[in-house]
PyMOL CGO cylinders between C-alpha atoms (Angstrom):
from pymol import cmd
from pymol.cgo import CYLINDER

trace = [
    CYLINDER, -12.83, 6.95, -2.40, -12.06, 3.23, -2.13, 0.3, 1, 1, 1, 1, 1, 1,
    CYLINDER, -12.06, 3.23, -2.13, -10.19, 1.18, -4.70, 0.3, 1, 1, 1, 1, 1, 1,
    CYLINDER, -10.19, 1.18, -4.70, -12.30, -0.52, -7.36, 0.3, 1, 1, 1, 1, 1, 1,
    CYLINDER, -12.30, -0.52, -7.36, -13.14, -4.11, -6.41, 0.3, 1, 1, 1, 1, 1, 1,
    CYLINDER, -13.14, -4.11, -6.41, -11.43, -5.58, -9.49, 0.3, 1, 1, 1, 1, 1, 1,
    CYLINDER, -11.43, -5.58, -9.49, -8.21, -3.68, -8.80, 0.3, 1, 1, 1, 1, 1, 1,
    CYLINDER, -8.21, -3.68, -8.80, -8.19, -4.75, -5.15, 0.3, 1, 1, 1, 1, 1, 1,
    CYLINDER, -8.19, -4.75, -5.15, -8.76, -8.40, -6.09, 0.3, 1, 1, 1, 1, 1, 1,
    CYLINDER, -8.76, -8.40, -6.09, -5.90, -8.21, -8.58, 0.3, 1, 1, 1, 1, 1, 1,
    CYLINDER, -5.90, -8.21, -8.58, -3.55, -6.75, -5.96, 0.3, 1, 1, 1, 1, 1, 1,
    CYLINDER, -3.55, -6.75, -5.96, -4.52, -9.46, -3.48, 0.3, 1, 1, 1, 1, 1, 1,
    CYLINDER, -4.52, -9.46, -3.48, -3.95, -12.15, -6.11, 0.3, 1, 1, 1, 1, 1, 1,
    CYLINDER, -3.95, -12.15, -6.11, -0.52, -10.72, -7.00, 0.3, 1, 1, 1, 1, 1, 1,
    CYLINDER, -0.52, -10.72, -7.00, 0.82, -10.34, -3.45, 0.3, 1, 1, 1, 1, 1, 1,
    CYLINDER, 0.82, -10.34, -3.45, -0.95, -13.10, -1.50, 0.3, 1, 1, 1, 1, 1, 1,
    CYLINDER, -0.95, -13.10, -1.50, 1.15, -15.82, 0.10, 0.3, 1, 1, 1, 1, 1, 1,
    CYLINDER, 1.15, -15.82, 0.10, -1.51, -18.47, -0.64, 0.3, 1, 1, 1, 1, 1, 1,
    CYLINDER, -1.51, -18.47, -0.64, -5.03, -18.69, -2.07, 0.3, 1, 1, 1, 1, 1, 1,
    CYLINDER, -5.03, -18.69, -2.07, -6.84, -17.55, 1.10, 0.3, 1, 1, 1, 1, 1, 1,
    CYLINDER, -6.84, -17.55, 1.10, -4.42, -14.79, 2.10, 0.3, 1, 1, 1, 1, 1, 1,
    CYLINDER, -4.42, -14.79, 2.10, -5.78, -11.27, 2.19, 0.3, 1, 1, 1, 1, 1, 1,
    CYLINDER, -5.78, -11.27, 2.19, -4.20, -9.80, 5.30, 0.3, 1, 1, 1, 1, 1, 1,
    CYLINDER, -4.20, -9.80, 5.30, -0.48, -10.48, 5.13, 0.3, 1, 1, 1, 1, 1, 1,
    CYLINDER, -0.48, -10.48, 5.13, 1.80, -7.46, 5.39, 0.3, 1, 1, 1, 1, 1, 1,
    CYLINDER, 1.80, -7.46, 5.39, 2.72, -7.74, 1.71, 0.3, 1, 1, 1, 1, 1, 1,
    CYLINDER, 2.72, -7.74, 1.71, -0.94, -7.47, 0.66, 0.3, 1, 1, 1, 1, 1, 1,
    CYLINDER, -0.94, -7.47, 0.66, -1.63, -4.62, 3.07, 0.3, 1, 1, 1, 1, 1, 1,
    CYLINDER, -1.63, -4.62, 3.07, 1.41, -2.69, 1.82, 0.3, 1, 1, 1, 1, 1, 1,
    CYLINDER, 1.41, -2.69, 1.82, 0.39, -3.19, -1.82, 0.3, 1, 1, 1, 1, 1, 1,
    CYLINDER, 0.39, -3.19, -1.82, -3.19, -2.03, -1.17, 0.3, 1, 1, 1, 1, 1, 1,
    CYLINDER, -3.19, -2.03, -1.17, -1.98, 1.01, 0.76, 0.3, 1, 1, 1, 1, 1, 1,
    CYLINDER, -1.98, 1.01, 0.76, 0.43, 1.87, -2.07, 0.3, 1, 1, 1, 1, 1, 1,
    CYLINDER, 0.43, 1.87, -2.07, -2.44, 1.80, -4.58, 0.3, 1, 1, 1, 1, 1, 1,
    CYLINDER, -2.44, 1.80, -4.58, -4.61, 3.98, -2.31, 0.3, 1, 1, 1, 1, 1, 1,
    CYLINDER, -4.61, 3.98, -2.31, -1.72, 6.41, -1.74, 0.3, 1, 1, 1, 1, 1, 1,
    CYLINDER, -1.72, 6.41, -1.74, -1.22, 6.77, -5.49, 0.3, 1, 1, 1, 1, 1, 1,
    CYLINDER, -1.22, 6.77, -5.49, -4.95, 7.34, -5.99, 0.3, 1, 1, 1, 1, 1, 1,
    CYLINDER, -4.95, 7.34, -5.99, -5.15, 10.04, -3.32, 0.3, 1, 1, 1, 1, 1, 1,
    CYLINDER, -5.15, 10.04, -3.32, -1.95, 11.70, -4.53, 0.3, 1, 1, 1, 1, 1, 1,
    CYLINDER, -1.95, 11.70, -4.53, -3.57, 12.20, -7.96, 0.3, 1, 1, 1, 1, 1, 1,
    CYLINDER, -3.57, 12.20, -7.96, -6.66, 13.65, -6.29, 0.3, 1, 1, 1, 1, 1, 1,
    CYLINDER, -6.66, 13.65, -6.29, -4.56, 16.06, -4.23, 0.3, 1, 1, 1, 1, 1, 1,
    CYLINDER, -4.56, 16.06, -4.23, -2.68, 17.30, -7.31, 0.3, 1, 1, 1, 1, 1, 1,
    CYLINDER, -2.68, 17.30, -7.31, -6.02, 18.44, -8.70, 0.3, 1, 1, 1, 1, 1, 1,
    CYLINDER, -6.02, 18.44, -8.70, -7.46, 19.63, -5.36, 0.3, 1, 1, 1, 1, 1, 1,
    CYLINDER, -7.46, 19.63, -5.36, -4.67, 21.41, -3.53, 0.3, 1, 1, 1, 1, 1, 1,
    CYLINDER, -4.67, 21.41, -3.53, -6.93, 22.80, -0.79, 0.3, 1, 1, 1, 1, 1, 1,
    CYLINDER, -6.93, 22.80, -0.79, -8.29, 19.40, 0.31, 0.3, 1, 1, 1, 1, 1, 1,
    CYLINDER, -8.29, 19.40, 0.31, -6.68, 19.13, 3.74, 0.3, 1, 1, 1, 1, 1, 1,
    CYLINDER, -6.68, 19.13, 3.74, -8.93, 16.31, 4.95, 0.3, 1, 1, 1, 1, 1, 1,
    CYLINDER, -8.93, 16.31, 4.95, -7.64, 13.91, 2.31, 0.3, 1, 1, 1, 1, 1, 1,
    CYLINDER, -7.64, 13.91, 2.31, -4.10, 15.19, 2.86, 0.3, 1, 1, 1, 1, 1, 1,
    CYLINDER, -4.10, 15.19, 2.86, -4.34, 14.11, 6.48, 0.3, 1, 1, 1, 1, 1, 1,
    CYLINDER, -4.34, 14.11, 6.48, -5.61, 10.70, 5.38, 0.3, 1, 1, 1, 1, 1, 1,
    CYLINDER, -5.61, 10.70, 5.38, -2.69, 10.43, 2.95, 0.3, 1, 1, 1, 1, 1, 1,
    CYLINDER, -2.69, 10.43, 2.95, -0.16, 11.17, 5.68, 0.3, 1, 1, 1, 1, 1, 1,
    CYLINDER, -0.16, 11.17, 5.68, -1.84, 8.56, 7.90, 0.3, 1, 1, 1, 1, 1, 1,
    CYLINDER, -1.84, 8.56, 7.90, -1.68, 5.93, 5.16, 0.3, 1, 1, 1, 1, 1, 1,
    CYLINDER, -1.68, 5.93, 5.16, 1.98, 6.66, 4.42, 0.3, 1, 1, 1, 1, 1, 1,
    CYLINDER, 1.98, 6.66, 4.42, 2.80, 6.29, 8.12, 0.3, 1, 1, 1, 1, 1, 1,
    CYLINDER, 2.80, 6.29, 8.12, 0.90, 2.99, 8.33, 0.3, 1, 1, 1, 1, 1, 1,
    CYLINDER, 0.90, 2.99, 8.33, 2.69, 1.68, 5.24, 0.3, 1, 1, 1, 1, 1, 1,
    CYLINDER, 2.69, 1.68, 5.24, 6.05, 2.63, 6.77, 0.3, 1, 1, 1, 1, 1, 1,
    CYLINDER, 6.05, 2.63, 6.77, 5.17, 0.78, 9.99, 0.3, 1, 1, 1, 1, 1, 1,
    CYLINDER, 5.17, 0.78, 9.99, 4.19, -2.31, 7.99, 0.3, 1, 1, 1, 1, 1, 1,
    CYLINDER, 4.19, -2.31, 7.99, 7.39, -2.10, 5.95, 0.3, 1, 1, 1, 1, 1, 1,
    CYLINDER, 7.39, -2.10, 5.95, 9.48, -1.90, 9.13, 0.3, 1, 1, 1, 1, 1, 1,
    CYLINDER, 9.48, -1.90, 9.13, 7.65, -4.91, 10.55, 0.3, 1, 1, 1, 1, 1, 1,
    CYLINDER, 7.65, -4.91, 10.55, 8.16, -6.90, 7.36, 0.3, 1, 1, 1, 1, 1, 1,
    CYLINDER, 8.16, -6.90, 7.36, 11.85, -5.97, 7.21, 0.3, 1, 1, 1, 1, 1, 1,
    CYLINDER, 11.85, -5.97, 7.21, 12.27, -7.13, 10.80, 0.3, 1, 1, 1, 1, 1, 1,
    CYLINDER, 12.27, -7.13, 10.80, 10.40, -10.44, 10.43, 0.3, 1, 1, 1, 1, 1, 1,
    CYLINDER, 10.40, -10.44, 10.43, 10.97, -11.55, 6.83, 0.3, 1, 1, 1, 1, 1, 1,
    CYLINDER, 10.97, -11.55, 6.83, 13.80, -9.72, 5.05, 0.3, 1, 1, 1, 1, 1, 1,
    CYLINDER, 13.80, -9.72, 5.05, 13.40, -11.58, 1.73, 0.3, 1, 1, 1, 1, 1, 1,
    CYLINDER, 13.40, -11.58, 1.73, 9.69, -10.76, 1.48, 0.3, 1, 1, 1, 1, 1, 1,
    CYLINDER, 9.69, -10.76, 1.48, 10.48, -7.14, 2.35, 0.3, 1, 1, 1, 1, 1, 1,
    CYLINDER, 10.48, -7.14, 2.35, 13.06, -6.81, -0.43, 0.3, 1, 1, 1, 1, 1, 1,
    CYLINDER, 13.06, -6.81, -0.43, 10.76, -8.51, -2.93, 0.3, 1, 1, 1, 1, 1, 1,
    CYLINDER, 10.76, -8.51, -2.93, 7.81, -6.28, -1.98, 0.3, 1, 1, 1, 1, 1, 1,
    CYLINDER, 7.81, -6.28, -1.98, 9.65, -2.97, -2.28, 0.3, 1, 1, 1, 1, 1, 1,
    CYLINDER, 9.65, -2.97, -2.28, 11.17, -4.09, -5.58, 0.3, 1, 1, 1, 1, 1, 1,
    CYLINDER, 11.17, -4.09, -5.58, 7.79, -5.10, -7.04, 0.3, 1, 1, 1, 1, 1, 1,
    CYLINDER, 7.79, -5.10, -7.04, 6.11, -1.90, -5.86, 0.3, 1, 1, 1, 1, 1, 1,
    CYLINDER, 6.11, -1.90, -5.86, 8.97, 0.36, -6.87, 0.3, 1, 1, 1, 1, 1, 1,
    CYLINDER, 8.97, 0.36, -6.87, 9.36, 1.91, -3.44, 0.3, 1, 1, 1, 1, 1, 1,
    CYLINDER, 9.36, 1.91, -3.44, 12.52, 3.81, -2.49, 0.3, 1, 1, 1, 1, 1, 1,
    CYLINDER, 12.52, 3.81, -2.49, 13.86, 2.18, 0.64, 0.3, 1, 1, 1, 1, 1, 1,
]
cmd.load_cgo(trace, "trace")
């Protein structure tokens, strides 16, 4: 189940580096965080859904790789992103 278009546009607007940015690591991390939260709610209600559980684990791993990349390349953006998203790092 994808994110609603309005929610995705809002996330892109909040985390974009400039007006045309939709693929920076900050935006990708924010979108993945929203999707992870959405799937986590689904899995609380559907404990036997192993297909979505696998997708959740994949998304968490991808977000961690992006966070490591961002920490390595732009430390200030990394700290700002995890603070704004409320991630424990």
